[in-house]
C-alpha positions, 0 to 999 in steps of 0.5 A: 385727566392727564393721559399718557400712552405705552411709551411716555407712561414715566412712572414718576410723573405718573406717581406724582399725578397720583399723590399730588395731582389729580390722583388719576390718569389715563394710559393707551396702547397697553393691550391690543383690540384682539385682548379687549374683544377676548375679554369682553367675550369672557366676561360677557359669558359669565355675567349673561344671567342675572345670578347674583354676586357680591358687588359694593357701593350699591345700596341704593341700587339694592334698595330700587330693584335694580341690583341686577342691572349691575353684574359682577365677574369674580375670580377672572384669573382662572377664567381666561390667560388674557386676564394675567396678561393684563394683571402683570403688564410691564408698563403697569408693574414698572409704575406700581413696583415704584408706587407700593414697593417692588414687592406689592400684591394684587388684591383682586381682579373682576369685571364689573358690567353695568347694563343699560338703565343699571344705576351708579355707585355711592361715591366712596374711597376703595380697600384697604380704605372702603370702610373708612365712614367708619373712622374709628375702625382705623388706626388713628393718624391714618393718612393718604400721604402714603399709598396702601393701594392703586387700582386699574381699570381696563376699559372694555365698552365705551366710558362716556357721560352717557353710559356712566363713565367714572366720575372721581373728584381730583385732588380728593386724595390728599385728605383721607376721609369718606365723601359726605353729601355737604362735599358736594361730590357731584357738581365738581367731579370730572369723568374717566373717559376713555374707550376699550383697551384704555387703562386708568389708574388712580389711587383708591383714596380719590373719591369716585363712583361707578355713574348711571349707564343712560345709553343702549349699551353694556359699560364694562370694565376689569378692576384690578386692585394693587397693594403694598405686600403687608396688606390683607388682599381682598380675594383669596385668589390663590385658594380659588385657582386650580393647582395646575395655575399655580404651578404654572405661573410666572415669578410676577405672578407668583409675586401678585398672588402673594405667594412670595410672603410666607405670612401669617404661618405657625411659626412654631413648625416653621423651619429653624434658624434667623428668618429676617434681618440684614444678615 
């Protein structure tokens, strides 16, 4: 996985790697140790009990009775201002505006915590492609030549092979399909290794999965999903946020929450006049 810093994270170089290279990059230096410690403390506080939350790609864990060792924390924007800073970091915004279009939105921001002994996931692709194991439910001819997703993982605990650092298959984003056993994913994959504060940025059609945590410490990360403005987001974040958050949102945060796009709306009741066009 090619590695960049906050100072040399050139958008064009990174986008070339996401589309035509390995499909994933690492960026260091975006967040301070204090920000990472604050984010981790909030995640830990909200995931100490075993109350189950909705999760994905954990069928084997559920069957083995170990799904309690993988914990999600949703609606992070309402749980700490540090998560707003992470989601709208200027370096990420600059890259993503060129990758997904200048008016891209955020589809989800959540924490994924895998405790020691926690199992991994099945290899998969991410929303809105995540059910591509049923390709007949998607439009004919859909392919990965233009992106409808970017994923950011902000690493909170050391991502090592032992702790279950995300596995991915470099180059798999070039052909949009769901991985199968015949693809020998685990024999061919590499790992998104990193230290707390590092960021893994990848194109969500790159085959990937969390791996089992065989270490003596947690393996936690903030997972942020970004989408073009016209893709229906996975989380209804505005509905989960207090009005005070919406009222105080910065211009970038309003864009990320999709508040700049009025659709769908009841056009029979919309303001009269020409609503779209060059003139």
